[in-house]
matplotlib code that plots the C-alpha trace (Angstrom):
import matplotlib.pyplot as plt

x = [-0.2, 1.2, 1.8, 0.5, 1.2, -1.6, -0.3, -3.3, -3.2, -4.1, -0.7, -1.4, 1.1, 3.4, 7.2, 9.7, 9.1, 6.5, 8.6, 11.6, 9.6, 7.5, 10.8, 12.3, 9.2, 9.7, 13.3, 13.5, 10.2, 8.4, 6.3, 6.0, 4.6, 3.2, 0.1, -0.2, -4.0, -4.7, -7.7, -10.4, -11.7, -10.5, -13.4, -11.4, -10.3, -13.5, -14.3, -10.2, -10.3, -6.3, -7.0, -5.7, -7.8, -8.4, -6.8, -3.7, -2.8, -3.0, -1.0, 1.8, 1.5, 1.7, 4.7, 6.4, 6.3, 6.4, 9.7, 9.8, 8.4, 7.1, 5.3, 1.6, -0.6, -4.1, -7.6, -9.4, -11.1, -12.2, -14.8, -16.2, -18.6, -17.6, -16.5, -13.6, -13.5, -10.4, -12.7, -14.7, -11.7, -10.0, -13.4, -13.8, -9.9, -10.2, -13.1, -11.3, -8.2, -8.0, -4.6, -3.6, -2.5, -3.2, -1.3, -2.2, 0.5, 0.0, 1.7, 2.3, 0.1, -2.5, -2.1, -2.5, -6.0, -6.9, -9.5, -11.7, -11.6, -14.6, -15.0, -11.3, -12.0, -13.2, -9.6, -7.6, -9.7, -8.7, -5.5, -1.8, -0.4, 2.6, 2.8, 6.1, 7.5, 6.2, 8.0, 6.2, 4.0, 5.9, 4.3, 5.4, 5.8, 5.2, 1.4, 0.9, -1.2, 0.3, -1.0, 0.6, 4.1, 6.4, 8.6, 11.6, 11.7, 13.8, 12.0, 12.2, 9.9, 8.7, 4.8, 2.5, 1.6, 5.0, 5.3, 2.2, 2.8, 6.5, 4.9, 2.4, 5.5, 7.2, 10.1, 12.1, 11.5, 12.6, 14.6, 11.6, 9.8, 10.3, 12.0, 9.0, 6.8, 8.4, 8.4, 4.8, 4.0, 6.0, 4.4, 0.8, -0.5, 0.4, -1.6, -1.9, -2.1, -5.4, -7.0, -6.3, -4.9, -8.4, -10.8]
y = [-0.1, 3.4, 5.5, 9.0, 11.9, 14.8, 18.6, 20.6, 24.3, 27.4, 27.8, 31.6, 31.3, 28.5, 28.9, 27.2, 26.5, 24.4, 22.7, 21.8, 20.1, 17.8, 17.4, 16.0, 13.9, 12.1, 11.7, 10.9, 9.9, 7.0, 8.7, 7.2, 10.4, 13.8, 15.8, 19.1, 19.3, 22.9, 24.1, 26.3, 27.5, 27.1, 26.4, 28.6, 31.3, 31.5, 35.2, 35.9, 38.9, 38.2, 34.7, 34.4, 32.8, 29.2, 28.6, 30.8, 28.9, 25.6, 27.0, 28.1, 24.7, 23.0, 24.9, 24.7, 20.6, 19.5, 18.4, 16.4, 13.0, 12.7, 15.5, 16.4, 19.4, 18.5, 20.2, 17.4, 19.7, 21.9, 19.4, 18.6, 20.5, 23.8, 24.7, 22.1, 19.7, 17.5, 14.2, 14.7, 15.2, 11.6, 10.1, 10.7, 9.9, 6.5, 5.6, 7.0, 5.7, 2.3, 1.2, 4.4, 4.6, 8.5, 9.9, 13.3, 16.2, 18.9, 21.2, 21.3, 24.4, 22.2, 19.1, 21.1, 22.7, 19.2, 18.2, 21.2, 19.7, 18.5, 14.3, 14.6, 11.2, 9.3, 11.0, 9.0, 6.0, 5.7, 7.4, 7.9, 11.6, 12.9, 16.1, 18.5, 21.3, 25.0, 27.0, 28.1, 24.7, 22.3, 18.8, 16.2, 13.0, 10.6, 11.6, 11.1, 8.6, 5.1, 6.3, 10.2, 10.4, 13.5, 14.0, 15.9, 18.3, 21.3, 24.5, 27.2, 30.2, 31.7, 32.8, 33.3, 36.5, 37.6, 37.1, 38.6, 41.6, 41.9, 41.6, 44.2, 46.8, 46.0, 43.8, 41.1, 38.1, 35.6, 33.5, 32.8, 30.8, 28.3, 30.1, 29.5, 30.6, 33.7, 34.2, 33.5, 36.2, 38.6, 38.3, 39.0, 42.6, 45.6, 45.9, 42.1, 41.8, 44.5, 43.1, 40.5, 37.8, 37.7, 37.6]
z = [0.0, -0.8, 2.1, 1.2, 3.4, 3.5, 3.8, 3.8, 3.9, 2.3, 0.6, 0.1, -1.0, -1.0, 0.2, 1.0, 4.3, 3.4, 0.7, 3.0, 5.4, 2.8, 1.6, 4.7, 5.3, 1.9, 2.1, 6.1, 7.1, 6.0, 3.4, -0.4, -1.8, -0.3, -1.3, -0.8, -0.5, -1.4, 1.0, -0.7, 2.3, 6.1, 8.6, 10.9, 8.6, 6.5, 6.6, 5.7, 3.1, 2.2, 0.6, -2.8, -5.4, -5.4, -9.0, -8.3, -5.0, -7.0, -9.8, -7.5, -5.6, -9.1, -10.4, -7.0, -6.8, -10.3, -10.9, -7.7, -8.0, -4.8, -4.6, -5.8, -5.8, -5.3, -5.8, -4.1, -1.6, -4.5, -5.6, -2.1, -0.3, 1.4, 4.0, 4.2, 6.8, 6.9, 8.4, 5.0, 2.9, 4.2, 4.2, 0.6, -0.1, 1.4, -0.9, -4.0, -3.6, -1.5, -2.8, -0.2, 3.4, 3.9, 7.0, 8.0, 8.6, 10.7, 13.1, 16.9, 16.9, 15.1, 17.1, 20.4, 19.1, 17.3, 19.9, 18.5, 14.9, 13.5, 14.4, 15.2, 16.8, 13.6, 12.2, 14.5, 14.3, 10.8, 10.0, 11.6, 12.0, 11.6, 13.8, 13.1, 15.6, 16.1, 17.8, 20.9, 20.8, 23.3, 22.8, 25.4, 23.2, 25.9, 26.1, 22.3, 21.2, 19.4, 16.0, 16.7, 15.5, 16.6, 13.5, 14.0, 11.0, 10.6, 11.1, 8.6, 10.0, 6.8, 7.0, 3.8, 5.7, 5.7, 1.9, 1.2, 3.1, 1.5, -1.8, -1.0, -0.3, -3.3, -1.4, -3.5, -1.5, -4.4, -1.9, 0.2, -2.7, -5.2, -8.3, -10.7, -7.9, -7.9, -11.6, -11.6, -8.9, -10.8, -14.2, -12.5, -13.3, -11.0, -8.0, -8.0, -4.1, -3.6, -6.5, -9.2, -6.2, -4.9, -8.0]

ax = plt.figure().add_subplot(projection="3d")
ax.plot(x, y, z, "-o")
ax.set_aspect("equal")
plt.show()
């Protein structure tokens, strides 16, 4: 059975922190592949006005991952009812791809809030979780359930918010992004962060 990591997020936009983490999990973890699950709407960020449009965020992920065979950009959640809840996404994934074991990848911050997730107990019943460290969110590994693994990934503290704010200020942040992502963003019309990215 193919071991497939599910790394969900808004990717608004995808940056080198996302990519380095995923690369580590594929090369040093036990994953055969990793899917970047682009979320059209995060239940906890439903009213965010900073969310770039779905097609652009997906396209940037596709550009970032296309040269590495273990990565895949996924629009799976685009075709599910909104808002997107991970329990529903994972159930549909199990039904659609019975040849895969889907392993959920989340940060330490999300693990600490995991009991608030919709049907968190059902997710735990059907899936293993890989939890990566985040500064300021300490986890006692001895308290983790058997199907939850703390992975000692490198921490690159780059945020999509930082990228967006830097772009608004006209900063050259190309080294925080995959070269193809930077090129695509650079080719977008002027005033992109105020208009075109949200249309």
